[in-house]
C-alpha positions as CSV (number, residue, x, y, z in Angstrom):
1,M,0.0,0.0,0.0
2,T,1.1,3.5,-0.8
3,G,0.1,7.1,-0.1
4,H,-2.0,7.0,-3.3
5,D,-4.1,4.0,-2.3
6,L,-7.7,4.5,-3.1
7,N,-10.6,4.1,-0.7
8,V,-13.1,2.4,-2.9
9,A,-16.9,2.2,-2.3
10,A,-17.7,-0.1,-5.3
11,T,-16.6,-1.1,-8.7
12,R,-18.3,-2.5,-11.8
13,V,-16.4,-4.2,-14.6
14,G,-18.0,-4.0,-18.0
15,T,-21.1,-1.8,-18.3
16,H,-22.8,0.1,-21.1
17,A,-24.7,2.4,-18.7
18,L,-22.1,5.0,-17.9
19,G,-20.7,6.3,-21.2
20,P,-20.0,5.1,-24.7
21,G,-18.6,1.6,-25.3
22,R,-18.0,-1.0,-22.7
23,R,-16.6,0.6,-19.5
24,S,-15.4,-0.2,-16.1
25,V,-16.5,2.0,-13.2
26,V,-15.0,2.9,-9.8
27,W,-16.9,4.8,-7.2
28,V,-14.7,6.2,-4.4
29,Q,-15.8,6.6,-0.8
30,G,-16.2,10.1,0.7
31,C,-17.8,13.3,-0.6
32,P,-17.7,16.9,0.8
33,F,-21.1,17.7,-0.8
34,R,-24.5,16.7,0.6
35,C,-26.8,17.2,-2.4
36,V,-30.5,16.8,-1.7
37,G,-31.5,13.6,-3.4
38,C,-28.1,12.1,-3.4
39,L,-28.4,8.5,-4.6
40,A,-25.8,7.0,-2.2
41,P,-25.7,8.8,1.2
42,E,-23.7,5.8,2.6
43,W,-20.9,6.8,0.2
44,I,-20.7,10.4,1.5
45,P,-18.9,9.8,4.8
46,D,-15.1,9.8,4.6
47,R,-14.7,6.5,6.3
48,P,-12.7,3.3,5.5
49,A,-14.2,1.2,2.7
50,R,-12.0,-1.1,0.5
51,R,-8.4,0.2,0.1
52,L,-6.6,-0.7,-3.1
53,A,-3.3,0.3,-4.7
54,P,-4.0,1.9,-8.1
55,S,-2.1,-0.9,-9.9
56,R,-4.3,-3.6,-8.2
57,L,-7.4,-1.7,-9.0
58,A,-6.3,-1.4,-12.6
59,D,-6.0,-5.2,-12.7
60,E,-9.6,-5.5,-11.5
61,L,-11.1,-3.0,-13.8
62,L,-9.3,-4.4,-16.9
63,A,-10.2,-8.0,-16.2
64,D,-12.7,-7.8,-19.0
65,P,-10.7,-7.6,-22.3
66,A,-13.6,-5.9,-24.0
67,V,-13.5,-2.8,-21.8
68,T,-12.6,0.3,-23.7
69,G,-13.0,3.0,-21.1
70,L,-13.1,4.0,-17.4
71,T,-15.7,6.0,-15.6
72,L,-14.8,7.6,-12.3
73,S,-17.5,8.6,-9.8
74,G,-18.2,8.4,-6.1
75,G,-18.4,9.9,-3.6
76,E,-16.2,12.7,-5.0
77,P,-13.4,11.6,-7.3
78,M,-11.5,14.9,-6.8
79,A,-11.1,14.1,-3.1
80,Q,-8.9,11.1,-4.2
81,A,-7.5,12.7,-7.4
82,A,-3.9,11.6,-6.9
83,G,-4.8,8.0,-6.5
84,L,-7.2,8.1,-9.5
85,A,-4.6,9.8,-11.6
86,A,-2.2,6.9,-10.8
87,L,-5.0,4.5,-11.6
88,V,-5.6,6.0,-15.0
89,R,-1.8,6.0,-15.8
90,A,-1.5,2.3,-14.7
91,A,-4.6,1.3,-16.8
92,R,-3.5,3.2,-19.9
93,A,0.0,1.6,-19.7
94,R,-1.9,-1.6,-20.5
95,R,-4.7,-0.5,-22.8
96,D,-5.8,2.5,-24.8
97,L,-8.8,3.8,-22.8
98,S,-11.1,6.8,-22.7
99,V,-11.8,8.3,-19.3
100,I,-15.0,10.0,-18.1
101,C,-15.1,11.6,-14.6
102,F,-17.9,13.1,-12.6
103,T,-17.4,15.8,-10.0
104,G,-19.4,18.1,-7.8
105,Y,-16.8,20.9,-8.4
106,R,-17.0,23.3,-11.3
107,L,-14.1,22.9,-13.8
108,E,-13.1,26.6,-13.2
109,R,-12.6,25.8,-9.5
110,L,-10.6,22.7,-10.2
111,R,-8.2,24.7,-12.4
112,A,-8.0,27.9,-10.3
113,R,-8.0,26.4,-6.8
114,P,-7.5,22.6,-6.9
115,P,-9.2,21.2,-3.7
116,A,-6.8,18.3,-3.3
117,P,-3.4,17.0,-4.4
118,G,-3.4,15.5,-7.9
119,V,-6.4,17.4,-9.2
120,T,-4.5,19.2,-12.0
121,E,-3.0,15.9,-13.1
122,L,-6.2,14.0,-13.0
123,V,-8.1,16.7,-15.0
124,G,-5.3,16.5,-17.6
125,L,-5.9,12.8,-18.0
126,V,-9.7,13.0,-18.4
127,D,-11.4,13.0,-21.8
128,V,-14.9,14.0,-20.6
129,L,-15.6,15.8,-17.3
130,I,-19.2,16.2,-16.0
131,D,-19.2,18.9,-13.4
132,G,-21.5,20.5,-10.8
133,Q,-23.7,19.4,-7.9
134,Y,-27.0,17.6,-8.4
135,V,-30.1,19.8,-8.2
136,A,-33.3,17.7,-8.1
137,R,-35.6,20.3,-9.5
138,L,-33.4,20.5,-12.6
139,D,-33.4,16.8,-13.3
140,D,-35.0,16.5,-16.7
141,G,-34.5,12.7,-17.1
142,K,-32.1,13.1,-20.0
143,G,-28.5,12.4,-20.6
144,L,-25.6,11.2,-18.6
145,R,-25.6,14.2,-16.3
146,G,-28.0,14.1,-13.4
147,S,-29.5,17.6,-13.7
148,G,-29.5,20.4,-16.2
149,N,-27.1,22.6,-14.3
150,Q,-24.3,20.0,-14.7
151,R,-22.1,20.6,-17.7
152,V,-20.3,18.1,-20.0
153,H,-16.8,19.2,-20.9
154,H,-15.0,17.5,-23.7
155,L,-11.5,18.1,-22.5
156,T,-10.1,16.1,-25.4
157,P,-11.7,15.3,-28.8
158,R,-11.6,11.6,-28.1
159,L,-15.3,11.1,-27.4
160,A,-16.7,14.1,-29.3
161,G,-18.5,13.4,-32.5
162,R,-18.8,9.7,-31.8
163,G,-22.6,9.7,-31.8
164,Y,-23.0,9.5,-28.0
165,D,-25.3,12.3,-26.6
166,F,-24.1,13.1,-23.1
167,T,-26.7,15.8,-22.5
168,G,-29.9,14.9,-24.3
169,G,-29.7,11.2,-25.0
170,P,-31.9,8.5,-23.3
171,R,-30.8,7.2,-20.0
172,T,-30.0,3.6,-19.4
173,A,-29.3,1.6,-16.3
174,E,-28.3,-1.9,-15.3
175,I,-29.1,-3.8,-12.1
176,T,-26.6,-6.5,-11.2
177,V,-27.0,-9.0,-8.4
178,D,-24.0,-10.6,-6.8
179,G,-25.1,-13.0,-4.0
180,P,-26.8,-10.8,-1.4
181,T,-25.9,-7.5,-3.1
182,A,-27.7,-5.6,-5.8
183,L,-26.1,-2.7,-7.6
184,L,-28.0,-0.2,-9.9
185,V,-25.5,1.2,-12.4
186,G,-26.3,4.2,-14.5
187,V,-28.1,7.5,-14.3
188,P,-31.6,6.1,-13.8
189,P,-34.5,6.8,-16.2
190,P,-37.7,8.2,-14.6
191,G,-39.5,5.6,-12.5
192,L,-36.6,3.1,-12.2
193,L,-35.4,4.3,-8.7
194,A,-38.9,3.8,-7.3
195,A,-39.1,0.3,-8.7
196,F,-35.6,-0.6,-7.5
197,D,-36.4,0.7,-3.9
198,S,-39.7,-1.2,-4.0
199,A,-37.9,-4.5,-4.9
200,V,-35.3,-3.9,-2.1
201,E,-38.0,-3.2,0.4
202,H,-39.9,-6.3,-0.6
203,I,-36.9,-8.5,-0.2
204,R,-35.9,-6.8,3.1
205,S,-39.3,-7.5,4.6
206,R,-39.7,-11.1,3.3
207,P,-39.5,-13.7,6.0
208,T,-36.7,-16.3,5.6
209,S,-36.7,-19.8,6.9
210,H,-33.2,-20.7,5.7
211,P,-30.7,-18.0,6.6
212,R,-27.3,-18.1,5.0
213,E,-24.0,-16.5,5.6
214,T,-23.5,-13.5,3.3
215,G,-20.0,-12.5,4.5
216,R,-21.3,-9.5,6.4
217,R,-24.1,-11.1,8.5
218,T,-26.3,-14.2,8.5
219,T,-29.4,-13.5,6.6
220,G,-31.5,-14.8,3.8
221,Q,-32.4,-11.3,2.6
222,L,-30.8,-9.0,0.1
223,D,-28.1,-7.4,2.2
224,T,-27.6,-4.2,0.3
225,G,-29.3,-2.5,-2.6
226,Q,-26.9,0.2,-3.9
227,R,-27.6,2.7,-6.6
228,G,-24.3,3.4,-8.2
229,T,-25.0,5.9,-10.9
230,G,-23.0,8.2,-13.0
231,Q,-24.0,11.3,-11.1
232,R,-27.0,12.7,-9.3
233,D,-24.6,14.1,-6.8
234,T,-21.4,12.6,-7.8
235,G,-23.5,10.0,-8.6
236,Q,-25.5,7.6,-6.5
237,R,-27.7,6.7,-3.6
238,G,-27.6,3.4,-1.7
239,I,-30.3,1.6,0.2
240,D,-29.2,-0.5,3.1
241,P,-31.8,-2.9,4.4
242,R,-30.4,-2.5,7.9
243,G,-31.5,1.2,7.9
244,T,-31.8,4.1,5.5
245,D,-29.3,6.9,5.6
246,Q,-30.9,10.3,5.0
247,P,-28.8,12.9,3.1
248,A,-28.2,16.2,5.0
249,D,-29.7,19.3,3.4
250,N,-27.7,21.8,1.5
251,R,-28.3,24.8,-0.7
252,P,-29.3,23.3,-4.1
253,G,-27.1,24.5,-7.0
254,E,-24.3,25.8,-4.8
255,D,-21.0,24.7,-6.5
256,N,-17.7,24.9,-4.8
């Protein structure tokens, strides 16, 4: 382990829901923003999750040989910019990849007053940056950004003119189930979050006669239903059947 180790909330290897092509996604733990309607309040606290060296995480994300890009979300990626920059360098040393990154910070702030070490380097490695905090009343149900105030910056021409509409295209999402864990990946289309929550609540309340060991506790129920999206804050809200975290209020639309 090094000083650039990443504190990882979740990963998804091989998805079409968070950008063009087949991508791998990393969501980092910890975010300084508390956007109303955040999709994963359990990923807001800056607390230990799964620590990985960038090179080991690159191995994990590139396990699928068909992956052509990385998507960085969270949590707040810029809070772990140095580690993510090292991840991108390690991954690109093995494969030619595009990089999409979500952030609650405005690009102007990142360039003028970087909030953490490695921010300038990470921004220099990103092809598409989607910036700004999520504002629920401006969520129009379109595109990869969560609300209309968030901007899509093509920092390189790599993904421009490729037929992928970041701002106005239809949203897609995937639900993956791994043992006791369900993960919703993508910026959800209208109605999907309610259906996902309903399914999690149904499984949570269902009586079980044959409990089994999940690795975290003995239960026959779905242990965690997480929403790992591209960004409605920096991108997700999670539902934990052991109790629901409520996001703290903030001033909608305030960008740092």
